[in-house]
N, C-alpha and C positions, 0 to 999 in steps of 0.2 A: 890355759896359760894366763897368768896375772901380770900386768905391767904396772910398775910403780913409777910415778913421775916425780922428778925433782920439783922443788918449789918454783923454779924459773920455768920449767916445762909446763907445769900445771897452770901458771899464770898466762903463758903464751897460748895454751889451748883455750883457756877461759876467754881470752881476748878474741880468738877466732870465733868462738861460739856466740859472743856478744855481737859480732859483726855480721852474723847470718841474717838474711832478710826476714825470716819469720820472727825471730826474736826482736829484731830492730823495729818491725812493724807494730808489734804489741807494745813495746816500750814507747814508741813514738806516739801512738794513740793516747796513752795515759798522759804522756808529757804534754801533748797538744791540748788536752782537756784542762789540765792544770794551767797552762798558759792562757787559755781563753778565760778562765775564771779570774786570773790575775788582771787581765786586760779589762774585764767588766768592772772589777773593783776599782780600777783607775779611771772609770768613766767612759770607756770605749763602748760604743753601742753595738748591739747584736748585728745590726746592718753592716757596720764596718768590719766587725770580726768575721762575719760570713763572707763578705766580699774579698777580704784579704787572706783569710785562712781556710776558706771552705774547701779548696782543692789543693792545698799545699802539701808538699812532700819533700823530704831531704833530697838534695842534689849531690850525688857522688862526686861530680867534677869539682864542686866547691871545696870539698874536703881534700881532694887531690891538689888543687891549687894552693890551699892553705898550708899544706905540708911542703910546698916547693917555692916559697916566696923568694924572690931574687936576693933580698937582703941577707938571706941565710945561705945562699948557694954560690954567690959570686963575690969578688972583692969590691971594695969601694971604687977603685980605679976602673974596673970593668963596668960597674954600674954607671959611673959618671960618663964614661965613653959611650955607653949605650944610650943614655938619656939626653945628654947635652951635646948638640952638634951645631955646626954653623948655621944650618937652615933654621933650626929652632931659635937660636939666639937672634938671628936677623928678623924672624917673624915676631919674636917678643918685643924687639925694639920698635917695629912698625906698629904693633897693636898698642904698645904703651903710648905712642904719640897719637894714634887715632882716638884712643879712649882716655886721654890724659885728664880731661876735666872731671869725668866720672870717677876715675881712679883716685884723683887727688881729693875729691869730696868724700869718697869712701874711706880713704886713708885718714883724713881728719876725724871723721865720725867714729871709726873703730880703732884708731891708733896703730894701723898697720901700714907700713911704707908701701906705696904703689909698686915699687920694683919687686917687692916680695910677693905681692898679689899676682903680678904678671909671671914671675918665675914659677910659682906654684901652679898657676893655670897651665903653663907650658909643660911642666914636668908631669902633672897629674893626668891631663887629658889631651895633650898636644893642642892646646887652645880650643878645646871642644870637639876635636876630631874623633876622639874615642872616649865616650862617657860610660861605656860598659853595656853589655847586653843581657845581664841577668836580672831576673825579678829581684828587687831589693828585699822584699818580704821573704821570698823563698830562700834566698842566700842567707839571710839572718836567721831564719828558722833552722836551716841546716847547721849553722855554726853555733847557735844557742843550744841545739839538741846534742851536738857532738860531744860536749863535755870537757874539751881541752881548755876553752876560755868561755864557758857557757854563761857565767854571770855577766860578763861584759856584753856579749852578743844578745843576751836576753834583754838587757837594759836598752840596747840599740833597737831591738825589735819592737819593744813597747813604745819607744820614741817614734819609730816608723808608723806604728798604728795610730799614734797621736796626730802625726802629720796627715794621715788619711782621714781621720775623724774630723780634723779641722778644715778639711776640704781643699788643701793645697794642691792635691793631685789625685787622680784616680789610680786605684791599685794596679791596673794593667799598664799604666804609663810610668809607674815608679820603677825605673830600670837603672841599673848601675853596675858597679864592679861585683866580683865574686864575694867580696867582703862586706857588701852592703853600703859602700860609699856611693854618693850620687852627685850628679850635676857637674858643671864646668870645673869646679875645684875639688870635686870628690869629697864633699863633707859627709861625715857620718850623720845619721838622723839626729842624735843629741846635739851636735854642733849646729845643725840647721835650726833646731828649736831655740838654741841660745842666741 
């Protein structure tokens, strides 16, 4: 018996085959070799490359989270209700007063109003309470290899390697969100470098 697949069915089957671990592992190895060569060409040392990428592997949970971002699954009103509450507003006001001198200095230096810095700090990490538990490098490796927005995440991954090369942090301590954002305000690596 011979089965003929429509174009849509053939594409769906091809997508399933690409997602199988054996195919993905072979593809990932070649992709990672190419990434390492690009990093070397940008002046990243073999020491940093090995420390950051020596044991890296895609994280399926990162792909799952990428496909279920709240911005695409809930309304704006639901998002605001979930993120902005009386406790967070009160804490933001207290922290603004506590750190007013630093916030105003930073505001003058970078042209960002202190109230926006505090608001983003509260929204992004609940004032540092939740800065993320993923390896930034492994999360970026996953998203750069995924293919959906690979050019963007590859650029961010190379920026993360530059941060490591410059000695700002050790690879094992570079932890953040599933999307590679890091620190109290969840900056992407390229934003940190800028």
